[in-house]
C-alpha positions in Angstrom: 0.1 -0.3 -0.2 1.2 3.4 -0.8 2.6 5.4 2.6 1.9 9.0 2.7 2.5 11.3 5.5 -0.3 11.0 8.4 -0.5 15.1 9.0 -3.9 16.5 8.7 -4.5 18.7 5.5 -7.0 21.4 7.1 -7.4 23.0 4.0 -9.5 19.9 2.7 -12.4 20.7 5.7 -12.7 24.4 4.3 -13.0 23.5 0.6 -15.3 20.3 1.3 -17.2 22.6 3.0 -17.4 25.6 0.1 -18.6 22.6 -2.0 -20.9 21.2 -0.1 -23.0 24.4 1.2 -22.9 26.1 -2.1 -25.7 23.7 -2.8 -28.6 26.4 -0.9 -27.2 29.1 -2.9 -27.4 26.9 -6.0 -30.6 25.1 -5.6 -32.5 28.4 -4.6 -31.0 29.6 -7.6 -32.3 27.5 -10.1 -36.1 27.9 -8.9 -36.1 31.0 -10.5 -34.0 29.9 -13.7 -35.4 31.2 -17.0 -34.1 27.4 -18.2 -34.8 24.6 -15.7 -38.1 24.0 -14.0 -37.0 22.9 -10.2 -39.5 20.8 -8.4 -41.2 24.2 -6.5 -40.5 26.8 -8.7 -40.7 30.7 -8.3 -43.5 32.3 -10.6 -40.7 35.0 -11.4 -37.9 33.9 -13.4 -34.4 35.9 -13.2 -31.6 36.1 -15.5 -29.4 37.0 -12.8 -30.1 33.9 -10.4 -30.0 32.0 -13.6 -26.2 33.2 -14.6 -25.8 32.3 -10.8 -26.6 28.9 -11.5 -25.1 28.2 -14.0 -21.6 29.3 -12.9 -22.1 27.7 -9.5 -22.8 24.2 -11.8 -20.1 24.2 -13.2 -17.7 23.6 -10.3 -19.7 23.1 -7.4 -20.3 19.5 -7.9 -16.6 18.7 -10.2 -14.9 19.8 -6.9 -16.9 17.9 -4.7 -16.1 14.9 -6.7 -12.5 15.6 -6.6 -12.8 15.6 -2.8 -14.3 12.4 -2.4 -11.8 10.5 -4.8 -8.5 12.0 -2.9 -10.4 10.6 0.5 -11.6 7.4 -1.4 -8.1 6.7 -2.1 -7.0 7.6 1.0 -8.7 5.1 3.2 -8.6 2.7 0.4 -4.4 3.1 0.9 -4.4 3.5 4.8 -6.9 0.9 5.3 -7.2 -1.6 2.9 -10.2 -2.8 0.6 -12.1 -4.8 3.4 -12.3 -1.9 5.7 -12.6 0.7 3.2 -15.7 -0.7 1.4 -17.4 -1.9 4.9 -16.9 2.1 6.0 -18.1 3.5 2.6 -21.1 1.7 2.6 -22.4 2.7 6.4 -21.0 6.3 5.4 -23.2 6.8 2.1 -25.8 3.7 2.3 -27.4 4.2 5.8 -27.9 8.1 5.2 -29.4 7.2 1.4 -32.2 4.7 3.0 -32.9 7.4 5.8 -33.2 10.1 3.8 -34.7 8.2 1.0 -37.8 6.8 3.1 -38.0 10.6 5.4 -37.1 13.2 3.3 -38.1 12.0 -0.1 -41.7 11.6 0.5 -41.9 15.0 2.2 -40.6 16.9 -0.5 -43.3 14.6 -2.5 -46.2 16.3 0.0 -44.5 19.8 -0.1 -44.6 19.5 -4.3 -47.9 18.4 -4.6 -49.7 20.9 -2.1 -47.6 24.2 -3.5 -49.0 22.6 -7.0 -52.6 22.9 -6.1 -51.5 25.6 -4.5 -50.3 27.9 -7.1 -53.4 26.5 -9.6 -51.2 24.0 -11.7 -52.8 20.9 -9.9 -56.6 20.5 -9.2 -57.1 20.5 -5.4 -59.5 17.2 -6.2 -56.2 15.8 -8.0 -54.0 16.2 -4.8 -54.6 12.9 -3.2 -54.1 10.7 -6.7 -51.1 12.7 -7.9 -49.2 12.2 -4.2 -50.2 8.4 -4.6 -49.1 8.3 -8.1 -45.3 10.1 -7.0 -45.2 7.9 -4.0 -45.8 4.5 -5.8 -43.6 4.9 -8.7 -40.3 5.1 -8.9 -39.0 8.2 -10.9 -37.3 11.5 -10.5 -38.5 12.7 -7.2 -37.3 9.3 -5.4 -33.8 10.6 -6.4 -33.6 13.9 -6.1 -30.5 15.9 -4.2 -29.6 12.1 -3.0 -28.5 11.4 -6.3 -24.4 12.0 -5.7 -24.4 9.0 -3.0 -25.7 6.8 -5.7 -22.9 7.7 -7.9 -20.2 7.3 -4.7 -21.5 3.9 -4.0 -21.3 2.7 -7.5 -17.6 4.3 -7.3 -16.8 2.2 -4.2 -17.7 -0.6 -5.6 -15.9 -0.3 -8.7 -12.8 0.5 -6.9 -13.1 -1.9 -4.2 -13.6 -4.8 -7.6 -10.2 -3.4 -9.1 -8.5 -2.9 -5.8 -9.4 -6.3 -4.8 -8.5 -8.1 -8.0 -5.1 -6.3 -8.7 -4.2 -6.1 -4.9 -4.1 -2.6 -3.7 -0.5 -2.0 -3.9 -0.1 -2.9 -7.4 -3.7 -1.2 -8.1 -2.3 2.4 -6.7 0.8 2.1 -8.5 -0.9 1.5 -12.0 -3.2 4.4 -11.1 -0.6 6.7 -10.2 1.8 5.9 -13.5 -1.4 6.2 -15.8 -2.2 9.7 -13.8 1.8 10.5 -14.3 1.6 9.4 -18.3 -1.0 11.7 -18.6 0.6 14.6 -17.1 3.6 14.0 -18.9 1.7 13.8 -21.9 -0.2 17.1 -21.7 -1.0 17.9 -25.5 -2.3 14.2 -26.3 -4.2 13.8 -22.9 -5.9 17.5 -24.0 -6.8 15.8 -27.3 -8.1 12.7 -25.9 -10.1 15.3 -23.7 -11.9 17.1 -26.8 -11.9 13.5 -29.1 -14.2 12.4 -26.2 -16.1 15.3 -26.0 -16.7 15.5 -29.4 -18.0 11.9 -29.4 -20.5 12.8 -26.5 -21.5 15.5 -28.6 -22.3 13.4 -31.4 -24.4 11.1 -29.5 -26.0 12.1 -27.1 -29.2 13.8 -29.2 -28.9 10.1 -30.3 -29.4 8.9 -26.7 -31.6 10.8 -26.0 -34.1 9.9 -28.7 -33.2 6.0 -27.7 -33.5 6.8 -23.6 -35.2 9.8 -23.2 -35.2 11.9 -20.3 -34.1 9.1 -17.8 -31.3 7.9 -19.7 -29.9 11.6 -20.0 -30.0 11.9 -16.0 -28.3 9.2 -15.6 -25.3 10.4 -17.9 -25.6 14.1 -16.4 -24.9 11.9 -12.7 -21.9 10.0 -14.6 -20.6 13.3 -15.7 -18.7 13.5 -12.3 -16.5 10.2 -12.4 -13.7 11.7 -14.2 -13.1 14.2 -11.4 -13.7 11.7 -8.7 -10.6 9.6 -10.8 -9.2 13.0 -10.8 -9.3 13.1 -6.8 -7.3 9.6 -6.6 -4.8 10.4 -9.0 -4.5 14.1 -6.7 -3.6 11.4 -4.0 -1.8 9.1 -5.1 0.4 11.3 -7.6 2.6 14.1 -5.9 3.2 15.1 -9.5 -0.8 15.1 -9.9 -1.2 17.0 -6.4 1.2 19.7 -7.1 -0.6 20.7 -10.3 -3.7 20.8 -8.6 -2.9 22.9 -6.1 -0.6 24.9 -8.3 -3.2 26.5 -10.3 -3.0 30.1 -9.8 -4.9 33.6 -9.8 -4.6 33.9 -14.1 -5.4 30.2 -14.0 -7.8 31.0 -12.1 -9.7 33.2 -14.0 -9.2 31.2 -17.4 -11.3 29.1 -15.5 -14.2 31.4 -14.6 -14.4 32.7 -18.6 -14.2 28.8 -19.5 -17.2 28.6 -16.9 -19.0 31.0 -18.4 -18.5 29.6 -21.8 -20.0 26.4 -21.0 -23.0 28.1 -20.3 -23.6 28.7 -23.8 -25.5 24.9 -24.5 -25.9 25.1 -28.2 -27.8 22.6 -30.7 -24.9 21.7 -33.5 -22.2 19.7 -32.8 -19.8 22.2 -32.6 -21.2 24.3 -30.0 -22.2 20.9 -27.7 -18.0 20.0 -28.1 -16.9 23.4 -26.9 -19.8 23.6 -24.1 -18.4 19.8 -22.7 -14.6 21.0 -23.1 -14.4 24.4 -21.5 -17.3 23.4 -18.7 -14.4 20.5 -18.1 -11.3 22.3 -18.1 -13.0 25.2 -16.2 -14.0 22.8 -13.7 -10.6 21.6 -13.0 -9.0 25.1 -12.7 -11.7 26.7 -11.0 -11.6 23.9 -8.4 -7.7 23.7 -8.3 -7.6 27.6 -7.5 -10.5 27.1 -4.7 -8.3 24.3 -3.4 -4.7 26.5 -3.8 -6.2 29.4 -1.7 -7.7 27.2 0.8 -3.7 25.3 1.4 -2.4 29.0 1.7 -4.6 30.2 3.8 -7.0 27.6 5.6 -3.9 25.5 6.3 -4.4 25.5 10.1 -6.9 23.9 12.6 -9.8 25.9 12.8 -13.0 24.6 15.3 -15.3 26.9 13.2 -14.4 25.5 10.1 -14.1 22.3 11.1 -17.7 22.5 13.0 -19.2 23.6 9.5 -17.6 21.3 7.5 -18.8 18.5 9.8 -22.2 20.1 9.0 -21.7 20.4 5.6 -23.3 17.2 4.8 -26.7 17.5 7.1 -27.0 20.6 5.8 -27.1 19.3 2.0 -29.6 16.5 2.6 -32.4 18.9 4.4 -31.8 21.9 2.6 -34.3 20.7 -0.4 -37.3 20.4 1.0 -36.7 23.6 3.3 -35.9 25.5 0.1 -39.1 24.0 -1.3 -40.9 25.7 1.9 -39.4 28.9 1.4 -39.8 29.1 -2.4 -43.6 28.2 -2.2 -44.4 30.6 0.1 -42.6 33.7 -1.3 -44.5 32.6 -4.7 -47.3 34.7 -2.5 -45.3 37.8 -1.9 -44.4 40.0 -4.5 -40.6 40.8 -4.4 -37.9 41.1 -6.3 -36.4 37.8 -6.9 -32.9 38.4 -6.0 -34.1 40.1 -2.8 -35.9 36.7 -2.2 -32.7 34.7 -3.1 -30.9 37.0 -0.5 -33.3 36.1 2.0 -34.1 32.4 1.5 -30.2 31.5 1.5 -29.4 31.9 4.7 -32.7 31.1 6.6 -32.5 27.8 4.8 -28.8 27.6 5.8 -29.3 28.3 9.6 -32.2 26.1 9.5 -30.5 23.4 8.4 -27.6 23.7 10.3 -29.9 23.5 13.4 -31.4 20.6 12.0 -27.9 19.2 11.9 -27.2 20.2 15.7 -31.0 18.3 16.6 -29.5 15.0 14.4 -26.0 14.9 15.8 -27.4 15.1 19.4 -28.1 11.8 19.3 -25.5 8.8 18.5 -28.8 7.0 16.8 -29.8 10.2 14.3 -26.1 10.7 13.6 -25.5 6.9 12.3 -28.9 7.3 10.6 -28.8 10.6 8.6 -24.8 11.1 8.6 -23.5 7.3 8.8 -21.5 8.4 11.6 -20.7 5.6 14.3 -20.9 6.7 18.1 -16.9 6.1 19.2 -15.9 4.7 22.8 -14.9 7.8 24.5 -10.2 8.4 23.9 -8.9 10.3 25.9 -8.7 14.5 24.3 -6.1 14.8 21.4 -5.2 17.6 19.4 -7.0 19.0 16.5 -4.4 18.1 14.6 -3.8 14.7 16.0 -7.3 13.4 14.7 -8.5 11.3 11.8 -12.0 12.5 10.6 -14.2 10.8 9.0 -16.1 12.7 6.1 -18.8 11.9 3.3 -16.0 12.9 0.8 -13.9 10.1 2.3 
């Protein structure tokens, strides 16, 4: 197994919290999007909030999956396949089951209620519509929990490979492939462009073949490369140095590419530009964020640690809260941006309070966070503790 320094890298706390917490403003902004109909949309649409949602979307989940890959490979390397697989199944699978049985049905009730409230659904159809949603597996039964399904699938995949190849050999092969790609940068860029071109050609055909369900699955799977890149960043000092070396100019370039990635067209060429610019924008922006975090937040900070530990719960709980608040504000005549400014912090605070309630009990902490209660141990310095994290 690959041996790496056990010194805690505090800046990942900050980065992890940023990407999960950005889910709050992102989903609030999506409710006002001009080109996306959310489950409980606002009747008032906003180009400004649409732009904010589109820009956040470019880097938010790619950054999260990079971190998820980084910590997954860290646990695999330090603890072996068996412990890695067991810990991941508990950490990801238990909250997935719990949230699916509690949060998602609640969201369906809220969504159906506001459809009646805003006049898009007859009151007489409330019961039948709700029953249909509860008894048919579709998008409402996945909702914002999709990333847990993808992480579980990736956990299974790398566990199988590590078991077949043996962990040490698997890591060596993986690291060598990553460093070969870095040594041959021009070739790697051409490969990315070729793959994006093939996707641009295939996507309309796949949509015609599998409809919205297949396209939704592909939209979830698009983050797999970032998870794999995160693994490479952990295993390869060269890859880590490149990722954490993204400076200001490269970060600005990433923002420009992110803006280009908001222009999704209908031709093969425009779709290719959309895919390529989105991929490199995500790497540059998230690399810059990690660089800044390493520079300024690479020390023990209780506040950041607490927020990072709460970020998973906040992500689980924020969705139904936004449903309710957006639905209520639909009855109030306020500018969309002002509603966004009000709903975002209120959602974050309420979600944090729910996290505190859940974390206070070891049973609910296991059910919603996948965190097992540990026996009391002598107090250690923050830097000596190895945390468990959803990104791990």
